[in-house]
All heavy atoms as TSV, in Angstrom:
chain	resi	resn	atom	element	x	y	z
A	1	MET	N	N	0.854	-1.172	0.000
A	1	MET	CA	C	0.000	0.000	0.000
A	1	MET	C	C	0.904	1.240	0.000
A	1	MET	O	O	1.745	1.406	0.872
A	1	MET	CB	C	-0.898	-0.033	1.244
A	1	MET	CG	C	-1.924	1.080	1.264
A	1	MET	SD	S	-2.980	1.132	2.738
A	1	MET	CE	C	-3.957	-0.321	2.581
A	2	ASP	N	N	0.704	2.099	-0.982
A	2	ASP	CA	C	1.532	3.296	-1.057
A	2	ASP	C	C	0.993	4.384	-0.120
A	2	ASP	O	O	-0.044	4.226	0.521
A	2	ASP	CB	C	1.650	3.796	-2.490
A	2	ASP	CG	C	0.355	4.324	-3.078
A	2	ASP	OD1	O	-0.676	4.319	-2.380
A	2	ASP	OD2	O	0.370	4.765	-4.243
A	3	TYR	N	N	1.713	5.467	-0.039
A	3	TYR	CA	C	1.374	6.549	0.888
A	3	TYR	C	C	-0.035	7.094	0.633
A	3	TYR	O	O	-0.800	7.306	1.576
A	3	TYR	CB	C	2.405	7.677	0.777
A	3	TYR	CG	C	2.032	8.881	1.598
A	3	TYR	CD1	C	2.205	8.885	2.974
A	3	TYR	CD2	C	1.466	10.005	0.997
A	3	TYR	CE1	C	1.840	9.972	3.744
A	3	TYR	CE2	C	1.095	11.109	1.760
A	3	TYR	CZ	C	1.288	11.085	3.129
A	3	TYR	OH	O	0.913	12.163	3.883
A	4	GLU	N	N	-0.378	7.319	-0.636
A	4	GLU	CA	C	-1.688	7.883	-0.975
A	4	GLU	C	C	-2.828	6.960	-0.535
A	4	GLU	O	O	-3.815	7.411	0.047
A	4	GLU	CB	C	-1.774	8.153	-2.472
A	4	GLU	CG	C	-3.034	8.871	-2.880
A	4	GLU	CD	C	-3.044	9.228	-4.365
A	4	GLU	OE1	O	-1.969	9.428	-4.952
A	4	GLU	OE2	O	-4.154	9.292	-4.918
A	5	GLU	N	N	-2.672	5.669	-0.789
A	5	GLU	CA	C	-3.695	4.706	-0.380
A	5	GLU	C	C	-3.836	4.667	1.141
A	5	GLU	O	O	-4.948	4.609	1.671
A	5	GLU	CB	C	-3.367	3.315	-0.911
A	5	GLU	CG	C	-3.553	3.175	-2.402
A	5	GLU	CD	C	-3.056	1.837	-2.924
A	5	GLU	OE1	O	-2.281	1.150	-2.224
A	5	GLU	OE2	O	-3.445	1.481	-4.045
A	6	ARG	N	N	-2.718	4.707	1.854
A	6	ARG	CA	C	-2.747	4.707	3.322
A	6	ARG	C	C	-3.411	5.969	3.846
A	6	ARG	O	O	-4.209	5.930	4.779
A	6	ARG	CB	C	-1.317	4.628	3.869
A	6	ARG	CG	C	-0.966	3.300	4.448
A	6	ARG	CD	C	0.320	3.285	5.264
A	6	ARG	NE	N	1.228	4.393	5.092
A	6	ARG	CZ	C	2.350	4.370	4.382
A	6	ARG	NH1	N	2.701	3.264	3.758
A	6	ARG	NH2	N	3.128	5.419	4.300
A	7	PHE	N	N	-3.079	7.090	3.224
A	7	PHE	CA	C	-3.660	8.370	3.633
A	7	PHE	C	C	-5.176	8.346	3.506
A	7	PHE	O	O	-5.895	8.698	4.441
A	7	PHE	CB	C	-3.067	9.501	2.786
A	7	PHE	CG	C	-3.733	10.823	3.007
A	7	PHE	CD1	C	-3.448	11.574	4.135
A	7	PHE	CD2	C	-4.638	11.326	2.085
A	7	PHE	CE1	C	-4.052	12.801	4.344
A	7	PHE	CE2	C	-5.255	12.550	2.290
A	7	PHE	CZ	C	-4.959	13.286	3.425
A	8	PHE	N	N	-5.687	7.900	2.358
A	8	PHE	CA	C	-7.133	7.861	2.147
A	8	PHE	C	C	-7.802	6.812	3.031
A	8	PHE	O	O	-8.928	7.010	3.485
A	8	PHE	CB	C	-7.472	7.663	0.677
A	8	PHE	CG	C	-7.370	8.939	-0.112
A	8	PHE	CD1	C	-6.301	9.174	-0.955
A	8	PHE	CD2	C	-8.333	9.925	0.020
A	8	PHE	CE1	C	-6.192	10.362	-1.652
A	8	PHE	CE2	C	-8.237	11.119	-0.677
A	8	PHE	CZ	C	-7.168	11.333	-1.510
A	9	ALA	N	N	-7.116	5.720	3.307
A	9	ALA	CA	C	-7.670	4.714	4.217
A	9	ALA	C	C	-7.825	5.303	5.622
A	9	ALA	O	O	-8.824	5.048	6.300
A	9	ALA	CB	C	-6.776	3.482	4.247
A	10	GLU	N	N	-6.868	6.100	6.051
A	10	GLU	CA	C	-6.938	6.730	7.369
A	10	GLU	C	C	-7.990	7.838	7.415
A	10	GLU	O	O	-8.624	8.053	8.446
A	10	GLU	CB	C	-5.572	7.295	7.762
A	10	GLU	CG	C	-4.550	6.222	8.070
A	10	GLU	CD	C	-3.169	6.781	8.352
A	10	GLU	OE1	O	-3.023	8.004	8.566
A	10	GLU	OE2	O	-2.221	5.982	8.351
A	11	MET	N	N	-8.187	8.544	6.313
A	11	MET	CA	C	-9.155	9.650	6.269
A	11	MET	C	C	-10.582	9.177	6.003
A	11	MET	O	O	-11.525	9.931	6.198
A	11	MET	CB	C	-8.746	10.669	5.198
A	11	MET	CG	C	-7.519	11.492	5.533
A	11	MET	SD	S	-7.703	12.494	7.026
A	11	MET	CE	C	-9.037	13.571	6.585
A	12	HIS	N	N	-10.741	7.938	5.571
A	12	HIS	CA	C	-12.057	7.429	5.173
A	12	HIS	C	C	-13.136	7.654	6.231
A	12	HIS	O	O	-14.225	8.138	5.893
A	12	HIS	CB	C	-11.961	5.954	4.789
A	12	HIS	CG	C	-13.235	5.400	4.266
A	12	HIS	ND1	N	-14.153	4.775	5.076
A	12	HIS	CD2	C	-13.758	5.407	3.018
A	12	HIS	CE1	C	-15.186	4.408	4.352
A	12	HIS	NE2	N	-14.978	4.774	3.102
A	13	PRO	N	N	-12.904	7.332	7.506
A	13	PRO	CA	C	-13.972	7.542	8.501
A	13	PRO	C	C	-14.407	9.012	8.620
A	13	PRO	O	O	-15.602	9.292	8.753
A	13	PRO	CB	C	-13.350	7.050	9.815
A	13	PRO	CG	C	-12.258	6.124	9.396
A	13	PRO	CD	C	-11.746	6.664	8.105
A	14	GLN	N	N	-13.467	9.935	8.566
A	14	GLN	CA	C	-13.812	11.352	8.672
A	14	GLN	C	C	-14.573	11.829	7.435
A	14	GLN	O	O	-15.528	12.600	7.547
A	14	GLN	CB	C	-12.553	12.218	8.866
A	14	GLN	CG	C	-11.858	11.994	10.181
A	14	GLN	CD	C	-10.735	10.974	10.073
A	14	GLN	OE1	O	-10.800	10.019	9.324
A	14	GLN	NE2	N	-9.694	11.177	10.869
A	15	ILE	N	N	-14.157	11.368	6.260
A	15	ILE	CA	C	-14.841	11.727	5.016
A	15	ILE	C	C	-16.269	11.174	5.041
A	15	ILE	O	O	-17.226	11.885	4.717
A	15	ILE	CB	C	-14.066	11.199	3.787
A	15	ILE	CG1	C	-12.705	11.888	3.682
A	15	ILE	CG2	C	-14.869	11.396	2.505
A	15	ILE	CD1	C	-11.747	11.226	2.700
A	16	ALA	N	N	-16.406	9.920	5.454
A	16	ALA	CA	C	-17.733	9.298	5.522
A	16	ALA	C	C	-18.625	10.036	6.517
A	16	ALA	O	O	-19.825	10.201	6.278
A	16	ALA	CB	C	-17.598	7.828	5.912
A	17	GLN	N	N	-18.053	10.506	7.609
A	17	GLN	CA	C	-18.834	11.240	8.605
A	17	GLN	C	C	-19.360	12.551	8.024
A	17	GLN	O	O	-20.529	12.896	8.210
A	17	GLN	CB	C	-17.996	11.512	9.847
A	17	GLN	CG	C	-18.767	12.219	10.933
A	17	GLN	CD	C	-17.928	12.439	12.183
A	17	GLN	OE1	O	-16.716	12.461	12.136
A	17	GLN	NE2	N	-18.600	12.605	13.303
A	18	VAL	N	N	-18.520	13.280	7.306
A	18	VAL	CA	C	-18.938	14.542	6.691
A	18	VAL	C	C	-20.072	14.296	5.705
A	18	VAL	O	O	-21.108	14.973	5.742
A	18	VAL	CB	C	-17.737	15.233	5.983
A	18	VAL	CG1	C	-18.204	16.388	5.115
A	18	VAL	CG2	C	-16.715	15.704	7.014
A	19	ILE	N	N	-19.904	13.309	4.841
A	19	ILE	CA	C	-20.941	12.996	3.854
A	19	ILE	C	C	-22.220	12.526	4.560
A	19	ILE	O	O	-23.322	12.934	4.197
A	19	ILE	CB	C	-20.437	11.947	2.845
A	19	ILE	CG1	C	-19.314	12.551	1.995
A	19	ILE	CG2	C	-21.577	11.444	1.960
A	19	ILE	CD1	C	-18.583	11.557	1.102
A	20	GLY	N	N	-22.067	11.695	5.582
A	20	GLY	CA	C	-23.226	11.190	6.315
A	20	GLY	C	C	-24.027	12.297	6.983
A	20	GLY	O	O	-25.262	12.293	6.937
A	21	ILE	N	N	-23.345	13.256	7.585
A	21	ILE	CA	C	-24.041	14.380	8.220
A	21	ILE	C	C	-24.817	15.182	7.181
A	21	ILE	O	O	-25.963	15.570	7.405
A	21	ILE	CB	C	-23.044	15.267	8.992
A	21	ILE	CG1	C	-22.511	14.521	10.222
A	21	ILE	CG2	C	-23.676	16.598	9.398
A	21	ILE	CD1	C	-21.324	15.180	10.897
A	22	ALA	N	N	-24.197	15.421	6.032
A	22	ALA	CA	C	-24.870	16.173	4.970
A	22	ALA	C	C	-26.096	15.425	4.464
A	22	ALA	O	O	-27.163	16.021	4.270
A	22	ALA	CB	C	-23.892	16.451	3.824
A	23	VAL	N	N	-25.970	14.120	4.256
A	23	VAL	CA	C	-27.103	13.314	3.775
A	23	VAL	C	C	-28.225	13.311	4.811
A	23	VAL	O	O	-29.404	13.467	4.466
A	23	VAL	CB	C	-26.660	11.873	3.436
A	23	VAL	CG1	C	-27.855	10.965	3.199
A	23	VAL	CG2	C	-25.748	11.881	2.216
A	24	MET	N	N	-27.885	13.151	6.084
A	24	MET	CA	C	-28.901	13.170	7.134
A	24	MET	C	C	-29.651	14.502	7.152
A	24	MET	O	O	-30.874	14.534	7.303
A	24	MET	CB	C	-28.269	12.903	8.507
A	24	MET	CG	C	-27.827	11.469	8.698
A	24	MET	SD	S	-29.161	10.270	8.534
A	24	MET	CE	C	-30.181	10.720	9.919
A	25	GLN	N	N	-28.948	15.599	6.976
A	25	GLN	CA	C	-29.595	16.909	6.954
A	25	GLN	C	C	-30.542	17.022	5.763
A	25	GLN	O	O	-31.647	17.543	5.886
A	25	GLN	CB	C	-28.546	18.032	6.916
A	25	GLN	CG	C	-29.130	19.414	7.020
A	25	GLN	CD	C	-29.891	19.649	8.313
A	25	GLN	OE1	O	-29.477	19.194	9.373
A	25	GLN	NE2	N	-31.009	20.357	8.234
A	26	LEU	N	N	-30.123	16.524	4.615
A	26	LEU	CA	C	-30.997	16.534	3.438
A	26	LEU	C	C	-32.242	15.683	3.671
A	26	LEU	O	O	-33.343	16.066	3.266
A	26	LEU	CB	C	-30.235	16.045	2.201
A	26	LEU	CG	C	-29.161	17.000	1.673
A	26	LEU	CD1	C	-28.289	16.291	0.641
A	26	LEU	CD2	C	-29.780	18.256	1.087
A	27	LEU	N	N	-32.081	14.551	4.328
A	27	LEU	CA	C	-33.233	13.697	4.633
A	27	LEU	C	C	-34.193	14.391	5.584
A	27	LEU	O	O	-35.412	14.327	5.403
A	27	LEU	CB	C	-32.762	12.363	5.227
A	27	LEU	CG	C	-32.044	11.422	4.262
A	27	LEU	CD1	C	-31.434	10.251	5.023
A	27	LEU	CD2	C	-32.987	10.928	3.180
A	28	VAL	N	N	-33.658	15.061	6.587
A	28	VAL	CA	C	-34.497	15.803	7.538
A	28	VAL	C	C	-35.294	16.875	6.802
A	28	VAL	O	O	-36.471	17.096	7.086
A	28	VAL	CB	C	-33.627	16.430	8.652
A	28	VAL	CG1	C	-34.388	17.468	9.453
A	28	VAL	CG2	C	-33.082	15.343	9.569
A	29	GLU	N	N	-34.643	17.526	5.853
A	29	GLU	CA	C	-35.298	18.587	5.083
A	29	GLU	C	C	-36.164	18.024	3.959
A	29	GLU	O	O	-36.794	18.785	3.224
A	29	GLU	CB	C	-34.241	19.522	4.491
A	29	GLU	CG	C	-33.448	20.274	5.540
A	29	GLU	CD	C	-32.276	21.050	4.953
A	29	GLU	OE1	O	-32.102	21.050	3.715
A	29	GLU	OE2	O	-31.527	21.651	5.749
A	30	GLN	N	N	-36.176	16.703	3.791
A	30	GLN	CA	C	-36.887	16.024	2.718
A	30	GLN	C	C	-36.499	16.590	1.352
A	30	GLN	O	O	-37.340	16.786	0.471
A	30	GLN	CB	C	-38.393	16.093	2.942
A	30	GLN	CG	C	-38.825	15.400	4.208
A	30	GLN	CD	C	-40.314	15.419	4.433
A	30	GLN	OE1	O	-41.068	16.104	3.746
A	30	GLN	NE2	N	-40.765	14.643	5.393
A	31	ALA	N	N	-35.215	16.829	1.211
A	31	ALA	CA	C	-34.671	17.373	-0.036
A	31	ALA	C	C	-34.182	16.240	-0.936
A	31	ALA	O	O	-34.011	15.096	-0.499
A	31	ALA	CB	C	-33.514	18.322	0.277
A	32	GLU	N	N	-33.960	16.576	-2.181
A	32	GLU	CA	C	-33.430	15.621	-3.149
A	32	GLU	C	C	-32.011	15.220	-2.741
A	32	GLU	O	O	-31.222	16.055	-2.312
A	32	GLU	CB	C	-33.393	16.263	-4.537
A	32	GLU	CG	C	-32.736	15.401	-5.588
A	32	GLU	CD	C	-32.516	16.147	-6.898
A	32	GLU	OE1	O	-33.105	17.213	-7.099
A	32	GLU	OE2	O	-31.720	15.635	-7.698
A	33	ILE	N	N	-31.694	13.941	-2.896
A	33	ILE	CA	C	-30.362	13.437	-2.588
A	33	ILE	C	C	-29.638	13.193	-3.915
A	33	ILE	O	O	-30.059	12.373	-4.724
A	33	ILE	CB	C	-30.409	12.113	-1.799
A	33	ILE	CG1	C	-31.262	12.241	-0.549
A	33	ILE	CG2	C	-29.002	11.631	-1.478
A	33	ILE	CD1	C	-30.684	13.058	0.550
A	34	SER	N	N	-28.594	13.940	-4.142
A	34	SER	CA	C	-27.748	13.769	-5.325
A	34	SER	C	C	-26.344	14.209	-4.943
A	34	SER	O	O	-26.145	14.831	-3.890
A	34	SER	CB	C	-28.266	14.617	-6.488
A	34	SER	OG	O	-28.098	15.998	-6.192
A	35	LYS	N	N	-25.387	13.899	-5.789
A	35	LYS	CA	C	-24.022	14.356	-5.506
A	35	LYS	C	C	-23.992	15.872	-5.349
A	35	LYS	O	O	-23.379	16.395	-4.429
A	35	LYS	CB	C	-23.063	13.930	-6.618
A	35	LYS	CG	C	-22.666	12.500	-6.584
A	35	LYS	CD	C	-21.639	12.236	-7.678
A	35	LYS	CE	C	-21.100	10.836	-7.611
A	35	LYS	NZ	N	-20.023	10.619	-8.585
A	36	ALA	N	N	-24.664	16.559	-6.245
A	36	ALA	CA	C	-24.659	18.025	-6.216
A	36	ALA	C	C	-25.313	18.558	-4.940
A	36	ALA	O	O	-24.785	19.496	-4.321
A	36	ALA	CB	C	-25.376	18.583	-7.444
A	37	SER	N	N	-26.428	17.958	-4.527
A	37	SER	CA	C	-27.104	18.450	-3.327
A	37	SER	C	C	-26.285	18.148	-2.070
A	37	SER	O	O	-26.281	18.934	-1.120
A	37	SER	CB	C	-28.511	17.879	-3.211
A	37	SER	OG	O	-28.494	16.489	-2.974
A	38	ILE	N	N	-25.580	17.023	-2.066
A	38	ILE	CA	C	-24.731	16.700	-0.919
A	38	ILE	C	C	-23.563	17.682	-0.838
A	38	ILE	O	O	-23.240	18.185	0.248
A	38	ILE	CB	C	-24.233	15.244	-0.990
A	38	ILE	CG1	C	-25.410	14.271	-0.935
A	38	ILE	CG2	C	-23.238	14.953	0.134
A	38	ILE	CD1	C	-25.046	12.834	-1.269
A	39	ILE	N	N	-22.948	17.984	-1.969
A	39	ILE	CA	C	-21.859	18.969	-1.997
A	39	ILE	C	C	-22.362	20.314	-1.492
A	39	ILE	O	O	-21.714	20.956	-0.661
A	39	ILE	CB	C	-21.265	19.096	-3.416
A	39	ILE	CG1	C	-20.497	17.829	-3.787
A	39	ILE	CG2	C	-20.358	20.328	-3.519
A	39	ILE	CD1	C	-20.085	17.757	-5.244
A	40	GLU	N	N	-23.522	20.729	-1.976
A	40	GLU	CA	C	-24.106	22.005	-1.540
A	40	GLU	C	C	-24.349	22.014	-0.032
A	40	GLU	O	O	-24.055	22.996	0.656
A	40	GLU	CB	C	-25.444	22.240	-2.252
A	40	GLU	CG	C	-25.419	23.366	-3.243
A	40	GLU	CD	C	-26.783	23.499	-3.900
A	40	GLU	OE1	O	-27.766	23.845	-3.205
A	40	GLU	OE2	O	-26.856	23.258	-5.117
A	41	GLN	N	N	-24.886	20.920	0.477
A	41	GLN	CA	C	-25.179	20.828	1.908
A	41	GLN	C	C	-23.898	20.866	2.730
A	41	GLN	O	O	-23.847	21.507	3.778
A	41	GLN	CB	C	-25.966	19.556	2.210
A	41	GLN	CG	C	-26.514	19.503	3.607
A	41	GLN	CD	C	-27.542	20.588	3.865
A	41	GLN	OE1	O	-28.465	20.790	3.084
A	41	GLN	NE2	N	-27.383	21.298	4.959
A	42	ILE	N	N	-22.866	20.199	2.268
A	42	ILE	CA	C	-21.569	20.245	2.958
A	42	ILE	C	C	-21.075	21.686	3.019
A	42	ILE	O	O	-20.609	22.152	4.063
A	42	ILE	CB	C	-20.539	19.330	2.260
A	42	ILE	CG1	C	-20.900	17.853	2.486
A	42	ILE	CG2	C	-19.117	19.615	2.763
A	42	ILE	CD1	C	-20.079	16.880	1.662
A	43	GLN	N	N	-21.189	22.399	1.908
A	43	GLN	CA	C	-20.732	23.788	1.871
A	43	GLN	C	C	-21.545	24.670	2.810
A	43	GLN	O	O	-21.005	25.598	3.405
A	43	GLN	CB	C	-20.774	24.313	0.437
A	43	GLN	CG	C	-19.743	23.645	-0.444
A	43	GLN	CD	C	-19.921	23.943	-1.920
A	43	GLN	OE1	O	-21.016	24.251	-2.383
A	43	GLN	NE2	N	-18.841	23.830	-2.674
A	44	VAL	N	N	-22.829	24.384	2.969
A	44	VAL	CA	C	-23.674	25.156	3.887
A	44	VAL	C	C	-23.315	24.837	5.336
A	44	VAL	O	O	-23.188	25.739	6.166
A	44	VAL	CB	C	-25.176	24.855	3.627
A	44	VAL	CG1	C	-26.042	25.392	4.750
A	44	VAL	CG2	C	-25.599	25.438	2.287
A	45	LEU	N	N	-23.154	23.544	5.628
A	45	LEU	CA	C	-22.896	23.132	7.007
A	45	LEU	C	C	-21.507	23.533	7.496
A	45	LEU	O	O	-21.323	23.849	8.656
A	45	LEU	CB	C	-23.072	21.614	7.148
A	45	LEU	CG	C	-24.497	21.097	6.997
A	45	LEU	CD1	C	-24.503	19.568	6.948
A	45	LEU	CD2	C	-25.370	21.603	8.142
A	46	TRP	N	N	-20.548	23.474	6.597
A	46	TRP	CA	C	-19.175	23.832	6.969
A	46	TRP	C	C	-18.781	25.086	6.212
A	46	TRP	O	O	-18.283	25.029	5.091
A	46	TRP	CB	C	-18.212	22.697	6.635
A	46	TRP	CG	C	-18.308	21.559	7.588
A	46	TRP	CD1	C	-17.640	21.429	8.760
A	46	TRP	CD2	C	-19.119	20.381	7.462
A	46	TRP	NE1	N	-17.997	20.260	9.373
A	46	TRP	CE2	C	-18.907	19.591	8.598
A	46	TRP	CE3	C	-20.017	19.929	6.499
A	46	TRP	CZ2	C	-19.539	18.372	8.796
A	46	TRP	CZ3	C	-20.650	18.728	6.702
A	46	TRP	CH2	C	-20.414	17.963	7.833
A	47	GLN	N	N	-19.028	26.207	6.850
A	47	GLN	CA	C	-18.657	27.488	6.266
A	47	GLN	C	C	-17.137	27.579	6.212
A	47	GLN	O	O	-16.434	26.768	6.806
A	47	GLN	CB	C	-19.245	28.636	7.085
A	47	GLN	CG	C	-20.752	28.614	7.153
A	47	GLN	CD	C	-21.421	28.767	5.782
A	47	GLN	OE1	O	-20.978	29.551	4.963
A	47	GLN	NE2	N	-22.481	28.012	5.556
A	48	GLU	N	N	-16.616	28.571	5.543
A	48	GLU	CA	C	-15.179	28.700	5.304
A	48	GLU	C	C	-14.332	28.557	6.564
A	48	GLU	O	O	-13.259	27.979	6.530
A	48	GLU	CB	C	-14.892	30.034	4.617
A	48	GLU	CG	C	-15.405	30.083	3.207
A	48	GLU	CD	C	-15.099	31.391	2.525
A	48	GLU	OE1	O	-14.093	32.034	2.877
A	48	GLU	OE2	O	-15.867	31.761	1.633
A	49	ASP	N	N	-14.791	29.080	7.676
A	49	ASP	CA	C	-14.009	29.015	8.910
A	49	ASP	C	C	-13.906	27.597	9.463
A	49	ASP	O	O	-12.949	27.277	10.165
A	49	ASP	CB	C	-14.625	29.915	9.989
A	49	ASP	CG	C	-14.597	31.384	9.595
A	49	ASP	OD1	O	-13.802	31.737	8.702
A	49	ASP	OD2	O	-15.371	32.162	10.176
A	50	ASP	N	N	-14.893	26.763	9.167
A	50	ASP	CA	C	-14.943	25.416	9.731
A	50	ASP	C	C	-14.366	24.345	8.810
A	50	ASP	O	O	-14.309	23.183	9.186
A	50	ASP	CB	C	-16.399	25.033	10.049
A	50	ASP	CG	C	-16.989	25.915	11.124
A	50	ASP	OD1	O	-16.224	26.436	11.952
A	50	ASP	OD2	O	-18.222	26.081	11.132
A	51	VAL	N	N	-13.961	24.715	7.614
A	51	VAL	CA	C	-13.507	23.740	6.633
A	51	VAL	C	C	-12.199	23.108	7.105
A	51	VAL	O	O	-11.270	23.790	7.494
A	51	VAL	CB	C	-13.322	24.394	5.245
A	51	VAL	CG1	C	-12.675	23.433	4.266
A	51	VAL	CG2	C	-14.661	24.868	4.708
A	52	ASP	N	N	-12.181	21.776	7.088
A	52	ASP	CA	C	-10.952	21.064	7.393
A	52	ASP	C	C	-10.663	20.083	6.251
A	52	ASP	O	O	-11.374	20.054	5.244
A	52	ASP	CB	C	-11.028	20.371	8.753
A	52	ASP	CG	C	-12.098	19.286	8.818
A	52	ASP	OD1	O	-12.729	18.974	7.790
A	52	ASP	OD2	O	-12.299	18.745	9.912
A	53	LEU	N	N	-9.631	19.299	6.420
A	53	LEU	CA	C	-9.213	18.395	5.351
A	53	LEU	C	C	-10.303	17.386	4.989
A	53	LEU	O	O	-10.537	17.126	3.803
A	53	LEU	CB	C	-7.928	17.665	5.767
A	53	LEU	CG	C	-7.313	16.743	4.719
A	53	LEU	CD1	C	-7.004	17.509	3.433
A	53	LEU	CD2	C	-6.063	16.092	5.268
A	54	ALA	N	N	-10.999	16.841	5.977
A	54	ALA	CA	C	-12.051	15.858	5.689
A	54	ALA	C	C	-13.169	16.465	4.850
A	54	ALA	O	O	-13.697	15.819	3.947
A	54	ALA	CB	C	-12.611	15.290	6.997
A	55	VAL	N	N	-13.518	17.722	5.134
A	55	VAL	CA	C	-14.557	18.409	4.362
A	55	VAL	C	C	-14.093	18.600	2.922
A	55	VAL	O	O	-14.835	18.315	1.975
A	55	VAL	CB	C	-14.909	19.758	5.016
A	55	VAL	CG1	C	-15.825	20.582	4.117
A	55	VAL	CG2	C	-15.550	19.545	6.379
A	56	GLU	N	N	-12.878	19.064	2.745
A	56	GLU	CA	C	-12.351	19.262	1.385
A	56	GLU	C	C	-12.291	17.949	0.624
A	56	GLU	O	O	-12.648	17.888	-0.558
A	56	GLU	CB	C	-10.970	19.903	1.459
A	56	GLU	CG	C	-10.996	21.338	1.929
A	56	GLU	CD	C	-9.623	21.967	1.984
A	56	GLU	OE1	O	-8.670	21.408	1.401
A	56	GLU	OE2	O	-9.496	23.032	2.606
A	57	LEU	N	N	-11.850	16.887	1.287
A	57	LEU	CA	C	-11.760	15.587	0.615
A	57	LEU	C	C	-13.138	15.019	0.292
A	57	LEU	O	O	-13.319	14.398	-0.762
A	57	LEU	CB	C	-10.962	14.603	1.475
A	57	LEU	CG	C	-9.469	14.905	1.593
A	57	LEU	CD1	C	-8.817	13.976	2.611
A	57	LEU	CD2	C	-8.778	14.794	0.247
A	58	ALA	N	N	-14.112	15.239	1.165
A	58	ALA	CA	C	-15.477	14.773	0.883
A	58	ALA	C	C	-16.009	15.438	-0.385
A	58	ALA	O	O	-16.597	14.774	-1.245
A	58	ALA	CB	C	-16.388	15.066	2.071
A	59	ILE	N	N	-15.790	16.738	-0.498
A	59	ILE	CA	C	-16.230	17.452	-1.698
A	59	ILE	C	C	-15.485	16.941	-2.919
A	59	ILE	O	O	-16.074	16.724	-3.980
A	59	ILE	CB	C	-16.062	18.971	-1.516
A	59	ILE	CG1	C	-17.059	19.475	-0.459
A	59	ILE	CG2	C	-16.238	19.711	-2.842
A	59	ILE	CD1	C	-16.859	20.911	-0.033
A	60	ASP	N	N	-14.177	16.705	-2.783
A	60	ASP	CA	C	-13.388	16.181	-3.903
A	60	ASP	C	C	-13.885	14.814	-4.347
A	60	ASP	O	O	-14.025	14.553	-5.538
A	60	ASP	CB	C	-11.905	16.084	-3.522
A	60	ASP	CG	C	-11.231	17.445	-3.422
A	60	ASP	OD1	O	-11.826	18.457	-3.861
A	60	ASP	OD2	O	-10.109	17.494	-2.895
A	61	VAL	N	N	-14.168	13.939	-3.381
A	61	VAL	CA	C	-14.633	12.586	-3.702
A	61	VAL	C	C	-15.964	12.653	-4.448
A	61	VAL	O	O	-16.182	11.962	-5.440
A	61	VAL	CB	C	-14.779	11.739	-2.425
A	61	VAL	CG1	C	-15.577	10.473	-2.672
A	61	VAL	CG2	C	-13.397	11.394	-1.873
A	62	LEU	N	N	-16.868	13.519	-3.972
A	62	LEU	CA	C	-18.176	13.640	-4.627
A	62	LEU	C	C	-18.082	14.313	-5.988
A	62	LEU	O	O	-18.964	14.125	-6.825
A	62	LEU	CB	C	-19.128	14.432	-3.723
A	62	LEU	CG	C	-19.560	13.716	-2.443
A	62	LEU	CD1	C	-20.206	14.683	-1.474
A	62	LEU	CD2	C	-20.491	12.566	-2.771
A	63	SER	N	N	-17.026	15.071	-6.222
A	63	SER	CA	C	-16.860	15.774	-7.483
A	63	SER	C	C	-16.189	14.922	-8.560
A	63	SER	O	O	-16.138	15.335	-9.724
A	63	SER	CB	C	-16.019	17.048	-7.263
A	63	SER	OG	O	-16.693	17.916	-6.369
A	64	LEU	N	N	-15.675	13.769	-8.176
A	64	LEU	CA	C	-14.997	12.897	-9.148
A	64	LEU	C	C	-15.986	12.462	-10.228
A	64	LEU	O	O	-17.130	12.115	-9.907
A	64	LEU	CB	C	-14.413	11.668	-8.473
A	64	LEU	CG	C	-13.222	11.886	-7.555
A	64	LEU	CD1	C	-12.867	10.587	-6.852
A	64	LEU	CD2	C	-12.037	12.434	-8.333
A	65	PRO	N	N	-15.542	12.448	-11.480
A	65	PRO	CA	C	-16.426	11.974	-12.551
A	65	PRO	C	C	-16.655	10.473	-12.417
A	65	PRO	O	O	-15.816	9.735	-11.900
A	65	PRO	CB	C	-15.667	12.307	-13.825
A	65	PRO	CG	C	-14.245	12.443	-13.406
A	65	PRO	CD	C	-14.245	12.854	-11.972
A	66	LYS	N	N	-17.819	10.029	-12.899
A	66	LYS	CA	C	-18.130	8.602	-12.898
A	66	LYS	C	C	-17.175	7.886	-13.848
A	66	LYS	O	O	-16.884	8.372	-14.929
A	66	LYS	CB	C	-19.562	8.400	-13.391
A	66	LYS	CG	C	-20.455	7.777	-12.418
A	66	LYS	CD	C	-21.831	7.626	-13.042
A	66	LYS	CE	C	-22.699	6.799	-12.144
A	66	LYS	NZ	N	-24.021	6.646	-12.692
A	67	GLU	N	N	-16.724	6.730	-13.420
A	67	GLU	CA	C	-15.820	5.950	-14.299
A	67	GLU	C	C	-16.580	4.991	-15.150
A	67	GLU	O	O	-17.593	4.517	-14.864
A	67	GLU	CB	C	-14.802	5.197	-13.447
A	67	GLU	CG	C	-13.813	6.123	-12.806
A	67	GLU	CD	C	-12.750	5.365	-12.038
A	67	GLU	OE1	O	-12.669	4.132	-12.120
A	67	GLU	OE2	O	-12.000	6.022	-11.333
């Protein structure tokens, strides 16, 4: 396992938590669930002052094109 794979394996729980919180908020609001809506919700929940690496990586993961 190279450094990048180890890094993402270690960050996975934090990234999943950020995405999970955003999805839960969308469900509470009975809003549409999509990659775009989750990204938007993450940006609303974590304003610029609160952004950390897990938040940035969650947005990056959701922004990846479908393979």
